[in-house]
N, C-alpha and C positions, 0 to 999 in steps of 0.2 A: 405410276412407279412408287413402290413402297419406300418410305424413309427408313434408313438404317437406324436401328435402335442402339443407343450407347448405354454402357453400364456406368453408373455414377461411381466415382472414386472418393472414398471417405478420407478426410484430413482431420486429424485429432489436434485440437488446440488446448494447451495446458496453461493455467493461470493461477495466481495466488495474490490476493490483495485487490482493493477496489480499482486502482488504476489499471492493473493488468487485466482485470475482468472486463473493463470497458473496452480496452484495446481488442480483447478476444471477441467481444460482441461486434466490434467494427469489422474485424477480419471475417467473421461469420457472414456478415451482410455483403461485403465487397468481393471477396475471393470468388464466389460462384458467378458473379457478374463478369469477371475476367475470364474464368475457365468454367463454362457452363456445365461441364460434366463432373464438377467437384461438389461434394456435399460435406460441409464443415460440422464437426461435432465438438462441443465444449460443454463441460459441466459448470454450474449446476442447472442451466436453463433446460438442458435436455435430460435431466434426471429428476423424476417426479419425487415429491415428498414421500418418505417412507420406503423408498426403493433402496436396495442394498448397493452402496456406492462401489465397493470392490468388484462385485460381480458385474455390475452395469458397465464400469470402466473397462474391465477385462474383456467383456463381450464386444464393446465398441472398438477397442484396440485390435482385437482379432480380425475386425473387418476393415481397419484403416491401412493405408499404404504410405502415409506420410504424417509426420508430427511436427508441430510448431510449439515452442515453449516461449511464452511471453515473459521476458525478464525486465524487472525494474530495480531501482536501487533499494526498494523496500522488500522485495521478495527473493533477491538473488541468492540468499542464504537460507530461505525458508525450507523447513523440513518437507512440507507438502509438495512443493514444486520439485524438490529433488526426488521424492518418492515417485511422483508421476513420471519424471524424466527417466528414472530407472526402468519403470514399467514400459514406457514408450520405446526405449532403446532395446529392451529385450524382445519386444514384439516386432519392431520395425527395422532392426539392424542399424544401418547407417543413414536411413532415410529420416533424419531428424535435424531440425535447425532451431537455433535459439534466436529470438527476435529481441534485439536490444532497444528498449524504449528510451531510457534516460541514463544509460550507462555506456561504458566503453569495454572493449574486449578484456582489458586488464582487470576489470572488476569481477569477471567471471572466474570462479575458483572451483577446484575439485572436479567431480565427474562431468559437470555441465560444460567445462572448458573443452571437452573433446568433440563437441558438436560444431557444425558450421554456424558461425556467428554472423547474423544479418543485421545491418544498421537500418534504421527507419529512414532510408534515403532512396531516391528513385532507382539508381543503377543497382544497388544492393538488393532492394526488394524485387526488382524485375528478375534478377538472377534466381531468387527464391521461387518466384512464379514459374520460371522456366524449368527449374528442378522438379517442381510439383507436376507440371505439365508432362514431363518425360515419363512420369510414373503412371499416367493415364492409359487406359486400354487403347484409346484412339486419341493421341496427342493432337492439339491444334497446331496448324502450320505456323512457323515462326513469324512470318509477316502478319498473319491474322492476329496472333497473340500479342505482338508488339503494338498493333493498331488499337486493339481493345484496351491494353494496359495504358497506353498513352492517353486515350480518351477518358479513362476513369481515374487516373492517378491524382490529378489536381483536386478533385472532390474528395477522394479517399484521404489524402494526406491532410487536407484542410480539416476534415472531421477529426482525425487522430491528433493533430496539433491543438485543436480546440479542447479535446479531452485532456491532453497533457497540461495545457495552460490552466484549465479549470482546476485540475488536481493540485497544481502548484499554489494557486490562490487559496484553495481550501486548506492546504497544509500550512501556508503562511498565516492565515486567519486563526487556525487552530493553535499555532505557536504563539501568536500575539495574545490570544485569549488566555493561554497557559501562563504567559509572562504577566498579564494583568492580574490573574488570580494569585500568582506568587507575590506580586507587589502588594495587593490588598491584604493577603495573609501576613505579610511582613509588617504592614501598618497596624493591623489589629494586634499583632504581638507586641509592638512598641507601645500601643495604647494600654494594653493590659499591664505591661511593666510600669508604665507611668502611673496608672491607677493604683497599682500596688504600692508604689513609692509614696503617693499622696495619702493613701488610707492607712498604711502601716510602715512608715519610714524606718522605724526601729528594727524591722526585720531585715533591712538591707544595709543600714549604716551602723557603725559601731557606737556604743554608748558614749564613749569619750568625745565623739564628734558633737553629739547633742549637748553634753555638759559644757563643751568649749563654747558653742554658740549661745546657749542659754545662760551660762555663767553660774549654774547651780547643778548639783548632782541630779541625774535622771530620775532616781527613785523619789527625790524630793518633789520633782515636778509631777510625778504620778500621784503622790499623796495630796498635793495641792488640787489636782484635778478631781480626785475622789472627794475631797472635802467640799469642793464647789458643787459637785453633783448632789451631795447630800443636802446642802443648803437649798438647792433648787427644789428638791423633793419635799422639804419641810415647809416651804412657802405655800 
């Protein structure tokens, strides 16, 4: 008996920024394990160097039936993510969902707010999987889909949470490094000012200050120093 051949359904995943990119990579690996008839496309891994991005993305979108937009606090207002979202919406009508990585629905503004917002939580993500499954030529039966999802969810979310945690640590280290650089720059600035005061105090302090401290006019001190220098040269 011949096995029935199925047609793969393409899902387009949009991203912008390092964290969003890594989440997109994770979805590309895991989603076809849950729904075997799904083929995930996301740039730039699937776009070779030198290839025209606009034409490549347009071609892929024309073959896709569902779109997922990976949103983070860093890219929710990014021009590229909004551009791709517009292109996805135009090609896929309402078959678009935003995946919230470290944000809440209230953080999503403008055109992106019209799409179904999905939290990175088990029930919400399962609903997204069900919506994608419904668009397949031959959808998986609900009980089979639920079993596959339940079996893979713990490993999938563990990987994604690890990605998010690493991203937070990287951001914290970057901020700490920036703060250290600013502190060092401030110390250097203070040292430069101190050196200026020690080498040329008359540039920063009024003449009458020196006259008060020394008890003689400043120009007299300068003449005395000049005379002393001349004696040293004559010796």
